[in-house]
N, C-alpha and C positions, 0 to 999 in steps of 0.2 A: 929953593926951587928944585924939583925933581929932575934929574938928567934923563931925558927922553931915550937916549941911546942906552943908557944903563938899564932902564926899565925894560926896553925891548930884549936886551940880552938876558935879563932875568926871566922873561917870559919864555924865551927860547930854551933856557936851561930847565925851566919847569916842564916844558913839553917833552924834552928828551928824557927827563927823569920819570915822567908819568907812565904807567903800565900801558902796554899796547891794547888797542881796542879790539874786542873779539870780532871775528868775521861775521858780517850780517848779511852779505850777499846770498840770496837763496840758491841752492845748488841742486834741488830736485823739484819735480813738478809739484809735489805735495807742498813744498815750502813756498812755491811761486803762487799757488792758488789755494787759499783757505776756503773750504767749501763744506757745507752740511750735506752734500749729495749722498755720501755713504750711509748717513743716518736715514735720510729720506727713502733711499732705495730699500732699506731694511724695514722701515716702518709703514711706509705709504700703502703697500699692497693689502695690509690688514685694516685700513680705514675705508669705510664704505658710505654711500649716500643712502639715506632713508626717505622714501616717499610714502605718504599716507593719503588716504581718501576717506572722507567722512560724509555720510548722507545727512544732510540737514533739512529738517522739516520746516517749511515756511508757510505760516498761516495767512490767508488772505485777510487784510486789515478791514474789509467791508463785511466780512461774515459776522452775523449777529446783529447787524443794523437792520431794523425793521423795514426800511425803505428798499434796501438792496436784497434783502433775504428772498423775496418772491422771484427776483431775476435768476438768482442761483438755482432756486427750485424749479423754475420754469425751463430754464436752458441747461440745467445739469451742471452748473459750475462747480468746480472742485473747492473744497474748503481749504485744502492745504496744497502747497507745492513742494516738490522735492528738488534739491539741487545738490551737486557734489562740491565739497570743499576740499581743496588740496593743500598740503603743506609739505615742508621738506626739512630735513636735518641731517645729521651725520651719525656714524656709529663705529664701533671697533670690534673686530672679530676677536674672540677670546678663546674659542676651542676650534679644533680642525673639523669638527662635525657641525659647525654652524651656529654656535651660541654667540650672540652679538649684544653688546651693551650700547645703550643710547640713553637719552633723557626721557623721563616719564612724560614731560610736557610736549615732547615731540610726537608721541604716539597716543596721547590721552584721547580716548573717545574714538579712535580710528576704526573704521570698518574694514579697511584694507591696508595692508602694509607691504610694500615692495622695496627690496634692497638691491642696489646696484654696486657691484664690486669695482675695484680700480681697473680691472681688465675688461670691464663693460658687460660682464655676465650679470644676469638679473635673476632674482629669486623671490618668490613669495615668502612671507615670514608670519609667524604666529607670535603673539605677545604672551609669553609664559610666566612673566614676573613683572609686577608693577608696583613700585613703592613711592607713593606721592611725597611723603615727608623728606626723603633723601633725593627725590627727582631721578631715581634710577629705574630703568626698565631693561629687561632682558628679553631679546627676540631669539626665536629658533627658526633658522632657515630650513626650507623644505628640500629634501633630496640633495644634500650636499656632503662632501667629505674631502679631506686633504687640503683644507683651506689654509692660507697664510694666517698667522696669529701674532699677537704682541705678547711678550712676556711681561709680567708685573715687576715693578721695582717697589720695594718698601718705601712708601711715601713719607714715613717718619724720618728717613735719612736725608730728605731734601733740606737744603739750606738757602737762605736768601742770597741771591746773586747767582745761583746755578743757571746755566743755559738750558733753555727748553725750546721746543718746537710745537706749534699748534697746527694740526692737520685736520681739514674738514672741508665743507662745501658751502662757503659763504655766499649768500644771495643767489644760490643755484647756479653759480658760473662754472662749477666743476671743482674737482679736488684742488685745494690750494694749501700751500705751506707758508707759515709766518714764523719768525724767530723772535725771541726775547729772553727774558730772565724771570726767575722766580722773584717777584716783587716783595711778597710778604707771605707769611704763614699764619695759620689759625685765625683767619678772617672769619667773623661770624655775623649772622643776621640774614634774614630772608630778603628776596628782591621784590616782594610785593606782587607776585602773580601766581597763578594756579601751578602747583608742582615745583615751584622754585624751592630749593633746599633752604631750610631755616637754620642751618647749623654752621658748618665748618668748611672753609674753602682754602685752596691754594690760590693766591693772587699772582697774576702774570701781566707783563706788558706786551706780550706777543699778541698781534692783532686777532681779536675774536669778534666776529660779526654775525648777524642773523643767518642761520643756516649752519653755523659752526657747532651749534648745540649738539652734544652727544659725540663730538669728535675727540681725537686723542691729543693729550698733552704728553710729549715724550722727552726723555732725556737724551744726552749725547751718545748713549749706548743703544738708542732705539727702544728703550723700555717704557711701558706705560706708567706714568706718574700720576695722571689724573684724567678726568673726563670733563671737557669744557661744558659749562652749564649756563653762565649768565654773564652780563656785562653791566657796567654803569655808563650810561650815555644819555645825553639830552637830545641827540639827533637820531638815534637809532644805529649809528655806525660806531666803529671802535675809536676810543679815545685813550687806549692804553691801560684800561682797568677791566681786566677779565678775571673770571673766577672758574675754578675747576674743582670737581669732587675728588678727593684724595683716593689714590688707587687701592688703598688698604680697605676701604669701605666697599669699593666696586668688587674686590676679590671676595669679600664676605657675601655680597649679594649674588655673585656667580655661584658660590658654594651652595647657597640657599636654593637657587633655581635648579641646580643639578640634583639636589636632594628632594625635589618636588614641591618646595615651598613656592607660594606665589607673591610673598612680600617678606620684608625683613622681620625676623623674630628677634625683638630687642630685649635685652635683659631689663629687669624692672629694678629701679633704684628705690622707689617707695619713699621718696623725700620731696620736700619743697625747699629748693636751694636758691641762694642769692649770690651773685658774683661779689667778691670782696672789693670794697672801695678803699681809698686812702683812710677815710675816717673810720671805717670798720676795722681796718688793719690795726690801727693804733689801740682801739678798744679790745681787740682780741689778742693782742700781744704778738702780732706776726711781724717777721722782719721786713715784709714788703706786702703791697696790696695784691696778693695772689690767692687763687683758689676759689672754692665755693663753700659758703657757710650754710650749714643745715639749719633752716628756719623751722621746719616741722618734719616729723617722721611717722610713718604709717606703723601700727603695731606689728604688721606681718612683713615689714621691709626687710629685704636681704641684708641691707646695711645695718639694721638694727640687730639682726641675727649675728652679724660680725662684731658687734660691739660698739658701733658708732651711735651717737645721740645728738640731740638738739645742741647747737653751739659749736659742734666740731667743724673744722675747716678742711675740706678735701682738697689736697694740693697735687695729687698724682694718682693715675689709674694704670695699673700694669706698667709702671715704671715711666709713663709719659706724663708730662706736666699738664695740669688742668688749670686754666685761667678764666674759665667762664662756664655758665650752665650749659651753653650750647656745645662747648668742647667736651664736657663731661658726657653729654648725650652722644656725641660722635664717638668718643673712645669706647663707650659701652656697646654701641651698635656695631662698631668694627670688630669687636671681639666675638659677639654673638652669645647665644644661650648655651649653657652647658659647662660644667666644671666650676672653678673658682677663679677669682681675680684678686690681685693685691691692691689694696687701697691705702695710700699714705695720707695722713691727716694730722692736723694740730689740734690739741686739746689743752686749753689754758696755757698756751705758749710752749708746750712740749710736743715734740713730733713723736708719732706712733704709726704703726701699720697693722692691718688686719686682712684676713682672707674672707672675701665676700662671695657667697654662692651666686652664680649667674643663672637666674631663672626668670621665666616670663611672669608677668603680672597675673594674679588670680583672674579667672574668667569674669567674675562679677565686676572687676575694676577696669577691664579693658574697654577702650573707646570703640564705638561702632564704626 
């Protein structure tokens, strides 16, 4: 039977021999209060509310009916009615002279756009850039200068688990800040509505609600890492699955707008690709189910000009991994047209690389 007194003495001796515990009592105000306030103070002034108005033509349902037609003719009844449809969203100021990014679906079809700054100043805005596939729109505020802006962060440096803040105007209640982390990267697939991006997202659990669309997703240095665009929800409210367009694509869109373009000029791949599955990986001699296999290639394809062919598996573009067709499209769009880009690929189990010219599709092949 163990001697209880001896056991207690042993524990005491162990405690005396253990190293001293470091001081954990907070000694400064910063240590007492953990706060995102400094980040918010830096970023929030550059996040705006976007209000749009759209004139909707409403046709009288009885027009064309032989019985009611004579009443309209006799009494001068109008065939159509006009009503104003209002909507709201958020945006981010990117230049001091008033270029603002928001979602394309926020301003799509708008007849009037009004932007309200965090300090309550209001400005009319023009839509100078609208790209439906990426869901990015760029607005130009009228008569502004010296505005607060957000700096870009290279969104490719984000890692899962990084702290982020979402800033926007959910449900029209006014500017609101929510916190969370980067839940996942390289999320792909559209959200099934007009203007929703069909490609590549940053996923976050920071609460994103209706009205947050076009708002900022920022890091702990107050830099823009993404533009909030969509959520997955059965109720319409946040359940912690939100998506943001990566800042690198937003930066390319801004550069395009500043150069006078009205939509993204995407490099042409000239291929039909398929994301590699486990079964395909075995047959192609790949170490893992990664990349995009070329199923068909156009004779004028820039990738064909670079030496790639049917059966090759693209695994990286400009040094960034490619895991799906959507991710390849995003990588190419974020680089833009002009110059060359490095494409890493596998051919019959051996890795190689090539320089692909970044040019737009021939006019005859472009979609209307």
